[in-house]
Backbone as CSV, one residue per row, in Angstrom:
resi,resn,N_x,N_y,N_z,CA_x,CA_y,CA_z,C_x,C_y,C_z
1,MET,24.356,16.831,-10.192,23.883,15.465,-10.556,25.064,14.487,-10.580
2,ASN,24.897,13.411,-9.858,25.943,12.406,-9.749,25.720,11.382,-10.838
3,LEU,26.063,11.818,-12.086,25.770,10.906,-13.209,26.899,9.958,-13.547
4,VAL,26.497,8.643,-13.669,27.480,7.592,-13.957,26.979,7.010,-15.272
5,GLN,27.818,7.108,-16.320,27.520,6.546,-17.638,27.993,5.062,-17.628
6,LEU,27.062,4.156,-17.897,27.406,2.738,-17.994,27.136,2.171,-19.345
7,SER,28.098,1.407,-19.867,27.954,0.721,-21.158,27.714,-0.774,-20.946
8,ASP,28.239,-1.241,-19.769,28.039,-2.653,-19.495,26.722,-2.922,-18.765
9,LEU,25.820,-3.587,-19.357,24.460,-3.803,-18.755,24.565,-4.783,-17.617
10,HIS,25.694,-5.485,-17.465,25.854,-6.422,-16.404,26.621,-5.878,-15.201
11,ASP,26.798,-4.563,-15.205,27.559,-3.944,-14.190,26.923,-4.273,-12.815
12,ALA,27.851,-4.601,-11.875,27.319,-5.052,-10.498,26.492,-3.878,-9.877
13,ARG,26.755,-2.693,-10.218,26.159,-1.560,-9.498,24.618,-1.510,-9.799
14,ILE,24.218,-2.120,-10.871,22.788,-2.117,-11.227,22.104,-3.495,-11.040
15,ALA,22.769,-4.369,-10.243,22.310,-5.670,-10.091,20.853,-5.718,-9.576
16,HIS,20.490,-4.761,-8.702,19.114,-4.758,-8.120,17.989,-4.570,-9.100
17,TYR,18.359,-3.998,-10.264,17.364,-3.784,-11.344,17.219,-4.885,-12.266
18,ARG,18.074,-5.871,-12.169,18.140,-6.963,-13.284,17.053,-7.969,-13.192
19,ASP,16.395,-8.246,-14.333,15.356,-9.315,-14.425,14.247,-9.188,-13.326
20,LEU,13.735,-7.955,-13.138,12.714,-7.783,-12.113,11.445,-8.582,-12.324
21,ASN,11.134,-8.884,-13.584,9.878,-9.625,-13.759,9.986,-11.058,-13.388
22,ARG,11.219,-11.522,-13.161,11.434,-12.918,-12.762,11.942,-13.093,-11.363
23,SER,12.022,-11.991,-10.665,12.577,-12.043,-9.253,11.624,-11.538,-8.275
24,ASN,11.799,-11.907,-7.087,10.959,-11.358,-5.925,11.896,-10.875,-4.890
25,PHE,13.022,-10.253,-5.338,14.028,-9.919,-4.340,13.635,-8.942,-3.249
26,THR,12.731,-8.019,-3.666,12.355,-6.981,-2.616,11.633,-7.595,-1.460
27,ARG,10.929,-8.720,-1.608,10.235,-9.310,-0.437,11.232,-9.699,0.642
28,TYR,12.455,-10.002,0.225,13.434,-10.501,1.151,14.593,-9.554,1.276
29,SER,14.422,-8.341,0.874,15.552,-7.432,0.818,15.194,-6.197,1.542
30,ASP,16.271,-5.392,1.895,15.985,-4.086,2.498,15.823,-3.024,1.422
31,ARG,15.837,-3.399,0.187,15.684,-2.468,-0.900,14.382,-2.743,-1.687
32,PHE,13.892,-1.789,-2.409,12.758,-1.982,-3.245,12.832,-1.094,-4.526
33,ILE,12.133,-1.333,-5.502,12.213,-0.642,-6.784,10.854,0.008,-7.125
34,VAL,11.002,1.280,-7.580,9.853,1.947,-8.243,10.138,2.234,-9.641
35,GLU,9.051,2.362,-10.486,9.246,2.588,-11.898,8.463,3.790,-12.325
36,SER,8.954,4.510,-13.331,8.379,5.635,-13.995,8.835,6.962,-13.284
37,GLU,8.770,8.059,-14.064,9.132,9.362,-13.591,8.296,9.774,-12.362
38,LEU,7.044,9.533,-12.433,6.200,9.957,-11.326,6.513,9.355,-10.032
39,LEU,6.793,7.988,-10.069,7.045,7.283,-8.810,8.503,7.520,-8.366
40,ALA,9.417,7.739,-9.248,10.758,8.100,-8.798,10.704,9.447,-8.040
41,ALA,9.840,10.387,-8.603,9.724,11.655,-7.900,9.104,11.511,-6.474
42,ARG,8.022,10.664,-6.428,7.440,10.484,-5.150,8.288,9.734,-4.170
43,LEU,9.131,8.858,-4.699,10.106,8.262,-3.771,11.092,9.277,-3.216
44,ALA,11.545,10.216,-4.148,12.468,11.275,-3.751,11.852,12.119,-2.700
45,ASP,10.463,12.311,-2.646,9.849,13.142,-1.762,9.348,12.410,-0.490
46,SER,9.583,11.125,-0.413,9.045,10.251,0.632,10.118,10.179,1.815
47,ARG,9.664,9.362,2.804,10.560,9.185,4.031,11.626,8.144,3.731
48,PHE,11.551,7.460,2.542,12.541,6.428,2.206,13.706,6.944,1.523
49,PRO,14.936,6.566,1.865,16.176,7.008,1.202,16.167,6.432,-0.244
50,VAL,16.633,7.229,-1.145,16.885,6.852,-2.512,18.302,6.365,-2.645
51,GLU,18.478,5.135,-3.077,19.794,4.558,-3.199,20.442,4.770,-4.478
52,SER,19.645,4.704,-5.655,20.161,4.965,-6.932,18.973,5.145,-7.948
53,VAL,19.297,5.634,-9.090,18.353,5.770,-10.165,18.979,5.125,-11.399
54,LEU,18.108,4.440,-12.224,18.587,3.845,-13.438,17.731,4.435,-14.588
55,VAL,18.383,4.967,-15.674,17.662,5.716,-16.623,18.381,5.580,-18.030
56,ASP,17.466,5.508,-19.033,18.006,5.566,-20.341,18.748,6.882,-20.573
57,ALA,19.888,6.863,-21.227,20.698,8.098,-21.373,19.924,9.244,-22.073
58,ASP,19.034,8.880,-22.938,18.243,9.941,-23.668,17.020,10.403,-22.903
59,ARG,16.907,9.966,-21.601,15.702,10.377,-20.813,16.127,11.003,-19.478
60,LEU,17.275,11.646,-19.428,17.823,12.172,-18.227,16.912,13.321,-17.695
61,ALA,16.058,13.856,-18.609,15.183,14.993,-18.113,14.151,14.415,-17.164
62,LEU,13.964,13.022,-17.103,13.041,12.421,-16.209,13.509,12.273,-14.796
63,VAL,14.779,12.528,-14.525,15.403,12.360,-13.216,14.730,13.380,-12.296
64,PRO,14.251,13.055,-11.158,13.629,13.997,-10.276,14.561,15.158,-9.844
65,PRO,14.131,16.334,-9.966,15.019,17.454,-9.583,15.326,17.533,-8.088
66,ARG,14.433,16.975,-7.310,14.581,16.956,-5.818,15.371,15.679,-5.301
67,LEU,16.066,15.055,-6.210,16.862,13.905,-5.779,17.916,14.368,-4.811
68,PRO,18.139,13.643,-3.681,19.199,14.095,-2.738,20.557,14.080,-3.348
69,PRO,21.395,14.998,-2.961,22.743,15.076,-3.584,23.494,13.783,-3.299
70,GLY,24.336,13.421,-4.227,25.137,12.237,-4.081,24.526,10.926,-4.552
71,VAL,23.222,10.898,-4.836,22.607,9.680,-5.303,23.068,9.312,-6.643
72,PRO,23.642,8.205,-6.911,24.161,7.873,-8.201,22.988,7.695,-9.233
73,ILE,23.142,8.262,-10.385,22.211,8.185,-11.491,22.893,7.361,-12.537
74,TYR,22.523,6.099,-12.744,23.110,5.238,-13.710,22.454,5.445,-15.035
75,ALA,23.117,6.027,-16.003,22.628,6.180,-17.353,23.161,5.086,-18.297
76,VAL,22.218,4.478,-18.929,22.610,3.413,-19.808,22.251,3.760,-21.282
77,PRO,22.768,3.069,-22.316,22.499,3.429,-23.691,20.924,3.436,-23.872
78,PRO,20.410,4.359,-24.750,18.944,4.469,-24.987,18.367,3.084,-25.333
79,GLY,17.246,2.788,-24.630,16.512,1.596,-24.850,17.029,0.410,-24.037
80,SER,18.074,0.646,-23.252,18.657,-0.516,-22.507,17.967,-0.819,-21.201
81,VAL,17.220,0.091,-20.633,16.551,-0.152,-19.378,15.645,-1.321,-19.469
82,GLY,14.847,-1.420,-20.569,13.989,-2.570,-20.692,14.758,-3.861,-20.764
83,GLN,15.905,-3.886,-21.344,16.722,-5.082,-21.477,17.186,-5.542,-20.086
84,ILE,17.426,-4.545,-19.310,18.033,-4.807,-17.951,16.908,-5.403,-17.032
85,VAL,15.817,-4.679,-16.992,14.738,-5.014,-16.003,13.838,-6.169,-16.498
86,GLY,13.684,-6.364,-17.813,12.943,-7.452,-18.373,11.482,-7.090,-18.618
87,PHE,11.073,-5.838,-18.597,9.715,-5.503,-18.981,9.736,-4.066,-19.495
88,ASN,8.543,-3.628,-20.006,8.448,-2.331,-20.744,7.567,-1.341,-20.108
89,PHE,7.248,-1.449,-18.806,6.394,-0.503,-18.170,7.069,0.542,-17.363
90,HIS,8.412,0.712,-17.551,9.227,1.585,-16.794,9.244,2.977,-17.246
91,ARG,8.855,3.323,-18.448,8.892,4.662,-18.971,10.301,5.207,-19.056
92,GLY,11.304,4.328,-19.062,12.703,4.772,-19.227,13.383,5.144,-17.973
93,ILE,12.846,4.996,-16.773,13.457,5.381,-15.556,12.937,4.483,-14.368
94,LEU,13.848,4.051,-13.531,13.549,3.307,-12.275,14.326,3.982,-11.156
95,ALA,13.934,3.697,-9.921,14.740,4.085,-8.843,14.707,2.968,-7.728
96,CYS,15.738,2.933,-7.023,15.919,1.918,-5.938,15.816,2.690,-4.601
97,GLY,14.803,2.228,-3.744,14.786,2.792,-2.427,15.180,1.807,-1.395
98,ARG,15.394,2.352,-0.132,15.848,1.482,0.982,14.710,1.520,2.001
99,ARG,14.368,0.322,2.477,13.367,0.271,3.561,13.954,0.847,4.819
100,VAL,13.096,1.452,5.615,13.560,2.051,6.860,12.618,1.587,7.974
101,SER,13.036,1.795,9.172,12.189,1.536,10.267,11.227,2.788,10.433
102,GLU,10.220,2.698,9.707,9.296,3.798,9.600,8.404,4.038,10.823
103,PRO,7.739,5.189,10.920,6.752,5.302,11.979,5.614,4.259,11.743
104,SER,5.210,3.615,12.813,4.189,2.555,12.724,2.844,3.202,12.704
105,VAL,1.782,2.337,12.283,0.422,2.809,12.339,0.053,3.158,13.798
106,TRP,0.582,2.404,14.704,0.311,2.646,16.138,0.802,4.060,16.555
107,GLN,1.982,4.427,16.075,2.498,5.766,16.367,1.610,6.830,15.719
108,GLN,1.249,6.550,14.519,0.376,7.530,13.827,-0.936,7.740,14.541
109,LEU,-1.536,6.658,15.068,-2.842,6.763,15.732,-2.769,7.557,17.027
110,ARG,-1.584,7.543,17.642,-1.479,8.353,18.885,-1.645,9.845,18.744
111,SER,-1.400,10.310,17.447,-1.555,11.688,17.200,-2.653,12.049,16.142
112,ALA,-3.579,11.076,15.889,-4.500,11.183,14.823,-5.714,12.044,15.184
113,GLY,-5.809,12.441,16.405,-6.969,13.256,16.815,-8.177,12.363,17.313
114,PRO,-9.303,13.012,17.610,-10.375,12.238,18.216,-11.083,11.250,17.333
115,GLY,-11.011,11.466,16.009,-11.652,10.491,15.059,-10.698,10.142,13.987
116,PHE,-10.775,8.808,13.628,-9.940,8.353,12.526,-10.536,7.030,12.009
117,THR,-10.020,6.670,10.781,-10.367,5.358,10.119,-9.024,4.758,9.848
118,VAL,-8.862,3.498,10.217,-7.654,2.768,9.851,-8.096,1.502,9.120
119,VAL,-7.384,1.092,8.101,-7.743,-0.069,7.281,-6.813,-1.251,7.670
120,VAL,-7.489,-2.437,7.759,-6.734,-3.658,8.134,-6.984,-4.619,6.893
121,CYS,-5.875,-4.934,6.216,-5.906,-5.926,5.023,-5.572,-7.299,5.589
122,VAL,-6.496,-8.255,5.483,-6.347,-9.502,6.085,-6.056,-10.521,4.881
123,ASP,-4.742,-10.897,4.726,-4.394,-11.838,3.719,-4.745,-11.383,2.310
124,VAL,-4.664,-10.081,1.975,-4.922,-9.592,0.634,-3.695,-9.833,-0.169
125,GLN,-3.728,-10.885,-0.981,-2.514,-11.456,-1.579,-2.246,-10.908,-3.021
126,ASP,-3.249,-10.353,-3.672,-3.038,-9.879,-5.005,-2.482,-8.461,-4.879
127,PRO,-1.286,-8.223,-5.528,-0.667,-6.933,-5.441,-1.533,-5.776,-6.015
128,THR,-2.252,-6.084,-7.075,-3.159,-5.066,-7.623,-4.271,-4.647,-6.646
129,ASN,-4.807,-5.650,-6.001,-5.790,-5.310,-5.021,-5.219,-4.504,-3.843
130,LEU,-4.095,-4.998,-3.308,-3.509,-4.182,-2.164,-3.099,-2.812,-2.594
131,GLY,-2.566,-2.640,-3.818,-2.239,-1.344,-4.268,-3.412,-0.423,-4.335
132,THR,-4.533,-0.945,-4.892,-5.763,-0.076,-5.046,-6.340,0.190,-3.666
133,ILE,-6.238,-0.742,-2.733,-6.790,-0.470,-1.416,-5.886,0.596,-0.748
134,LEU,-4.586,0.618,-0.910,-3.751,1.653,-0.413,-4.096,3.036,-0.996
135,ARG,-4.333,2.999,-2.325,-4.693,4.315,-3.015,-5.998,4.781,-2.471
136,ASN,-6.948,3.891,-2.304,-8.259,4.300,-1.717,-8.092,4.830,-0.330
137,ALA,-7.260,4.178,0.472,-7.046,4.521,1.885,-6.454,5.940,1.887
138,ALA,-5.512,6.261,1.055,-4.952,7.572,0.948,-5.993,8.591,0.538
139,ALA,-6.789,8.204,-0.505,-7.789,9.165,-1.024,-8.839,9.532,-0.060
140,PHE,-9.210,8.641,0.800,-10.319,8.914,1.832,-9.758,9.245,3.210
141,GLY,-8.450,9.507,3.327,-7.928,10.078,4.479,-7.758,9.067,5.637
142,ALA,-7.483,7.801,5.314,-7.272,6.762,6.414,-5.934,7.124,7.159
143,ALA,-5.977,6.886,8.378,-4.767,7.199,9.258,-3.636,6.249,8.988
144,GLY,-3.920,5.088,8.418,-2.891,4.126,8.175,-3.470,2.802,7.764
145,VAL,-2.561,1.846,7.483,-2.967,0.493,7.063,-2.182,-0.551,7.723
146,LEU,-2.902,-1.548,8.298,-2.299,-2.666,8.887,-2.383,-3.863,7.892
147,VAL,-1.428,-4.630,7.620,-1.488,-5.731,6.776,-1.006,-7.018,7.433
148,THR,-1.551,-8.167,7.142,-1.122,-9.394,7.701,0.012,-9.985,6.921
149,ARG,0.710,-10.866,7.500,1.905,-11.494,6.881,1.629,-12.151,5.537
150,ARG,0.477,-12.722,5.316,0.160,-13.389,4.116,-0.294,-12.430,2.952
151,SER,-0.363,-11.178,3.273,-0.708,-10.152,2.287,0.439,-9.895,1.307
152,ALA,0.241,-9.322,0.238,1.279,-8.886,-0.729,2.227,-7.946,-0.037
153,ASP,3.392,-7.877,-0.551,4.395,-6.916,-0.017,3.956,-5.496,-0.324
154,PRO,3.712,-4.668,0.620,3.367,-3.259,0.398,4.339,-2.456,-0.474
155,LEU,5.654,-2.879,-0.457,6.627,-2.176,-1.240,7.061,-2.949,-2.433
156,SER,6.258,-3.895,-2.887,6.603,-4.525,-4.208,6.312,-3.434,-5.352
157,ARG,7.001,-3.647,-6.429,6.825,-2.726,-7.582,5.396,-2.572,-7.966
158,ARG,4.645,-3.646,-8.028,3.327,-3.586,-8.542,2.349,-2.863,-7.544
159,VAL,2.566,-3.136,-6.276,1.738,-2.462,-5.273,2.023,-0.977,-5.348
160,ILE,3.277,-0.574,-5.428,3.589,0.893,-5.469,2.990,1.466,-6.711
161,ARG,3.123,0.771,-7.827,2.671,1.361,-9.085,1.162,1.532,-9.063
162,VAL,0.437,0.495,-8.649,-1.046,0.576,-8.603,-1.526,1.595,-7.563
163,SER,-0.767,1.726,-6.485,-1.199,2.671,-5.454,-0.805,4.119,-5.877
164,MET,-0.111,4.303,-6.979,0.369,5.585,-7.436,1.237,6.277,-6.347
165,GLY,1.961,5.457,-5.689,2.900,5.950,-4.619,2.329,6.048,-3.279
166,ALA,0.978,5.756,-3.070,0.419,5.860,-1.720,1.165,4.939,-0.747
167,ALA,1.733,3.837,-1.225,2.468,2.898,-0.378,3.683,3.632,0.233
168,LEU,4.172,4.706,-0.383,5.316,5.449,0.084,5.009,6.478,1.083
169,SER,3.684,6.858,1.101,3.243,7.999,1.961,2.418,7.563,3.180
170,LEU,1.660,6.516,3.046,0.809,6.033,4.112,1.602,5.262,5.095
171,PRO,1.318,5.362,6.401,1.912,4.431,7.332,1.367,3.003,7.135
172,VAL,2.176,2.091,6.793,1.743,0.695,6.629,2.525,-0.238,7.463
173,THR,1.823,-0.944,8.308,2.556,-1.780,9.373,2.066,-3.221,9.218
174,LEU,3.051,-4.141,9.497,2.722,-5.536,9.444,2.148,-6.007,10.783
175,SER,1.005,-6.717,10.689,0.445,-7.322,11.893,0.946,-8.715,12.121
176,GLU,1.615,-8.978,13.280,2.119,-10.271,13.455,1.066,-11.124,14.266
177,ASP,0.123,-10.562,14.933,-0.840,-11.238,15.702,-2.135,-10.426,15.574
178,LEU,-3.023,-10.714,14.628,-4.152,-9.928,14.376,-5.138,-9.902,15.537
179,PRO,-5.537,-10.993,16.130,-6.440,-10.970,17.245,-5.890,-10.033,18.418
180,LEU,-4.558,-10.136,18.604,-3.995,-9.236,19.665,-4.089,-7.788,19.218
181,ASP,-3.912,-7.535,17.956,-4.006,-6.206,17.505,-5.418,-5.644,17.498
182,LEU,-6.403,-6.456,17.287,-7.801,-6.008,17.394,-8.056,-5.637,18.854
183,GLU,-7.504,-6.390,19.800,-7.682,-5.973,21.124,-7.009,-4.693,21.514
184,ARG,-5.886,-4.538,20.823,-5.074,-3.273,21.088,-5.839,-2.050,20.519
185,PHE,-6.533,-2.272,19.453,-7.336,-1.122,18.878,-8.362,-0.721,19.958
186,ARG,-9.051,-1.664,20.614,-10.047,-1.341,21.590,-9.454,-0.758,22.825
187,ARG,-8.442,-1.470,23.339,-7.900,-1.090,24.689,-7.072,0.226,24.703
188,GLU,-6.225,0.326,23.692,-5.299,1.472,23.714,-5.845,2.757,22.982
189,PHE,-6.708,2.551,21.974,-7.127,3.558,21.112,-8.692,3.795,21.138
190,HIS,-9.390,3.000,21.918,-10.878,3.086,21.884,-11.401,3.103,20.456
191,CYS,-10.883,2.180,19.674,-11.224,2.071,18.233,-12.003,0.787,18.022
192,GLN,-13.009,0.893,17.285,-14.004,-0.179,17.051,-13.632,-0.962,15.793
193,PRO,-13.316,-2.289,15.900,-12.994,-3.058,14.728,-14.351,-3.455,14.037
194,VAL,-14.412,-3.231,12.714,-15.560,-3.482,11.988,-15.181,-4.419,10.789
195,ALA,-15.853,-5.597,10.736,-15.570,-6.548,9.735,-16.469,-6.302,8.474
196,SER,-15.877,-6.350,7.357,-16.693,-6.336,6.073,-16.817,-7.809,5.605
197,VAL,-18.105,-8.217,5.476,-18.418,-9.591,5.294,-19.527,-9.714,4.222
198,LEU,-19.635,-10.954,3.650,-20.779,-11.377,2.795,-21.681,-12.234,3.602
199,ASP,-22.628,-11.549,4.265,-23.574,-12.270,5.125,-24.866,-11.421,5.253
200,PRO,-25.976,-12.004,4.871,-27.187,-11.231,4.894,-27.641,-10.846,6.361
201,ARG,-26.998,-11.563,7.285,-27.396,-11.147,8.748,-26.583,-9.948,9.179
202,ALA,-25.542,-9.466,8.426,-24.669,-8.342,8.915,-25.519,-7.101,8.641
203,GLU,-25.029,-5.995,9.245,-25.641,-4.708,9.052,-25.508,-4.238,7.592
204,SER,-26.563,-3.813,6.964,-26.419,-3.284,5.557,-25.766,-1.913,5.594
205,LEU,-24.725,-1.770,4.751,-23.857,-0.601,4.800,-24.665,0.661,4.664
206,GLN,-25.702,0.726,3.903,-26.429,1.904,3.638,-26.984,2.526,4.946
207,SER,-27.254,1.778,5.941,-27.720,2.328,7.186,-26.790,2.317,8.357
208,VAL,-25.495,2.080,8.071,-24.504,1.886,9.178,-23.984,3.264,9.602
209,SER,-23.963,3.477,10.862,-23.351,4.594,11.498,-21.902,4.219,11.897
210,ARG,-21.233,5.106,12.525,-19.868,4.741,12.891,-19.528,5.358,14.288
211,SER,-18.564,4.746,14.978,-18.016,5.347,16.162,-16.897,6.313,15.673
212,PRO,-16.419,7.194,16.592,-15.453,8.122,16.048,-14.162,7.485,15.612
213,ARG,-13.827,6.324,16.072,-12.621,5.602,15.656,-12.990,4.214,15.206
214,VAL,-12.551,3.940,13.938,-12.897,2.663,13.329,-11.752,1.994,12.640
215,ALA,-11.646,0.732,12.894,-10.661,-0.186,12.130,-11.500,-0.945,11.202
216,LEU,-11.315,-0.779,9.933,-12.137,-1.446,8.918,-11.382,-2.588,8.368
217,LEU,-11.953,-3.827,8.569,-11.229,-5.014,8.160,-11.698,-5.546,6.707
218,ILE,-10.738,-5.738,5.871,-11.072,-6.222,4.461,-10.320,-7.552,4.262
219,GLY,-11.027,-8.503,3.819,-10.519,-9.820,3.709,-9.886,-10.226,2.335
220,ASN,-9.515,-11.466,2.372,-8.899,-12.027,1.124,-9.786,-12.085,-0.094
221,GLU,-9.192,-12.040,-1.289,-9.903,-11.928,-2.520,-10.841,-13.195,-2.719
222,ALA,-10.408,-14.339,-2.283,-11.200,-15.512,-2.539,-12.049,-15.954,-1.320
223,GLN,-11.543,-15.922,-0.139,-12.279,-16.361,1.067,-12.895,-15.247,1.939
224,GLY,-12.544,-14.021,1.705,-12.984,-12.975,2.593,-12.283,-13.087,3.945
225,LEU,-12.905,-12.610,4.948,-12.262,-12.611,6.324,-12.464,-14.042,6.934
226,PRO,-11.486,-14.484,7.597,-11.701,-15.788,8.370,-12.768,-15.605,9.352
227,ALA,-13.567,-16.689,9.590,-14.655,-16.594,10.438,-14.323,-16.180,11.891
228,ASP,-13.223,-16.665,12.361,-12.858,-16.297,13.722,-12.473,-14.769,13.815
229,ILE,-11.895,-14.241,12.775,-11.481,-12.773,12.781,-12.731,-11.910,12.690
230,ALA,-13.657,-12.316,11.810,-14.934,-11.591,11.700,-15.706,-11.562,12.980
231,ALA,-15.742,-12.727,13.730,-16.422,-12.858,14.969,-15.708,-12.040,16.123
232,ALA,-14.458,-11.832,15.902,-13.713,-11.128,16.937,-13.870,-9.562,16.826
233,CYS,-14.549,-9.134,15.708,-14.812,-7.706,15.535,-16.069,-7.307,16.273
234,ASP,-16.214,-5.964,16.562,-17.363,-5.510,17.279,-18.661,-5.472,16.417
235,ARG,-18.398,-5.287,15.159,-19.541,-5.197,14.206,-19.190,-5.899,12.893
236,GLN,-20.243,-6.298,12.185,-20.075,-6.857,10.849,-20.996,-6.125,9.913
237,VAL,-20.397,-5.604,8.743,-21.265,-4.917,7.842,-21.066,-5.590,6.448
238,THR,-22.066,-5.388,5.629,-22.088,-5.949,4.269,-22.617,-4.964,3.348
239,ILE,-22.076,-4.937,2.048,-22.534,-4.110,0.998,-23.709,-4.827,0.275
240,PRO,-24.918,-4.261,0.297,-26.016,-4.862,-0.370,-25.792,-4.861,-1.923
241,MET,-26.115,-5.957,-2.511,-25.937,-6.175,-3.995,-27.201,-6.672,-4.632
242,SER,-27.382,-6.410,-5.910,-28.512,-6.939,-6.587,-28.090,-7.633,-7.893
243,GLY,-29.031,-8.102,-8.647,-28.759,-8.774,-9.971,-28.049,-10.120,-9.825
244,GLY,-28.199,-10.738,-8.727,-27.513,-12.049,-8.529,-26.022,-11.987,-8.222
245,THR,-25.489,-10.773,-8.046,-24.058,-10.612,-7.787,-23.811,-11.118,-6.327
246,ASP,-22.820,-12.011,-6.290,-22.532,-12.691,-4.950,-21.390,-12.034,-4.199
247,SER,-20.591,-11.218,-4.957,-19.443,-10.547,-4.255,-18.801,-9.440,-5.059
248,LEU,-18.041,-8.620,-4.480,-17.274,-7.619,-5.154,-15.809,-7.816,-5.028
249,ASN,-14.996,-7.348,-5.979,-13.592,-7.346,-5.814,-13.235,-6.619,-4.545
250,ALA,-12.180,-7.141,-3.848,-11.764,-6.600,-2.541,-11.402,-5.152,-2.625
251,ALA,-10.755,-4.766,-3.667,-10.323,-3.370,-3.848,-11.531,-2.445,-4.144
252,VAL,-12.447,-2.902,-4.976,-13.722,-2.216,-5.222,-14.480,-1.987,-3.919
253,ALA,-14.671,-3.116,-3.206,-15.377,-3.037,-1.946,-14.710,-2.039,-0.969
254,SER,-13.372,-2.021,-0.954,-12.681,-1.105,-0.080,-13.040,0.373,-0.345
255,GLY,-13.169,0.683,-1.650,-13.522,2.113,-2.027,-14.967,2.356,-1.581
256,ILE,-15.872,1.529,-1.713,-17.242,1.714,-1.270,-17.304,1.875,0.208
257,LEU,-16.667,1.020,0.906,-16.656,0.992,2.402,-15.976,2.277,2.873
258,LEU,-14.885,2.690,2.373,-14.158,3.807,2.844,-14.984,5.051,2.576
259,TYR,-15.643,5.138,1.392,-16.438,6.322,1.105,-17.534,6.490,2.129
260,HIS,-18.204,5.353,2.404,-19.237,5.400,3.413,-18.758,5.827,4.808
261,PHE,-17.703,5.232,5.195,-17.273,5.421,6.578,-16.598,6.827,6.773
262,THR,-16.013,7.295,5.723,-15.384,8.618,5.827,-16.174,9.876,5.327
263,ARG,-17.228,9.558,4.631,-18.032,10.672,3.973,-19.510,10.669,4.294
264,LEU,-20.110,9.538,4.546,-21.519,9.408,4.719,-21.969,9.014,6.114
265,ALA,-21.313,8.040,6.716,-21.807,7.477,7.998,-21.827,8.577,9.084
266,PRO,-22.991,8.733,9.768,-23.090,9.549,10.935,-22.202,8.988,12.074
267,THR,-21.578,9.904,12.791,-20.728,9.427,13.855,-21.571,9.475,15.156
268,ILE,-21.639,8.337,15.822,-22.377,8.168,17.072,-21.460,7.981,18.242
269,GLY,-21.652,8.796,19.275,-20.806,8.600,20.457,-19.567,9.509,20.404
270,SER,-18.710,9.312,21.424,-17.418,10.092,21.491,-16.411,9.108,21.998
271,VAL,-15.115,9.596,21.919,-13.977,8.738,22.343,-14.003,8.639,23.787
């Protein structure tokens, strides 16, 4: 264990952990932060390199045993982690990971087999929603997730926390040109883009079948999918609701949609 005892809470070696509740450094950095024993362990098991660990000195037992050799473990006086990071949801331990040029969703799809479901998050800006969608995607076996640039950062602390680390294991790729990517799904992967919409004219989910390969588009929390993006999809589906309910939370809708497409919908046709 490469243990480094620190008494100075302003030590430059832990600058990445400082005042995290008031900074957005990970959005513009090659580093990101995870919090809690569980997520530190999942980071250690992931494809992302671990740069360091910050822990209260009385909680060293929380340090992941599978931490790569040589990773510095910065131990600070008991109760100091909260003072450094500026919040109390850390459980006494955080870890800093480094972004890497990871395998893209497109690479994953080339080896995904004859059938798959991929999720496309279109301007999903709320980190809690994006984190939950990633967790749902992992739970229902999605091959990967594509996110647009206006979506929340998939490696933000909150997204990683809400996703329970799914953001560290799923292939998540940024879409720079969504219409072009929809065409790529069709042309290169024989994958059918399906838009989730609030429209009584759309196919009712309860009777929807699927093609072997589906790209499921989920829209923004407030506006849903842009009309031109929905129109560019091969199909539009809607979740029937009653009781005067006019919409569902994007993350809740993703769970319903993914359950249907991966567990219930009959597959029609072949690749």
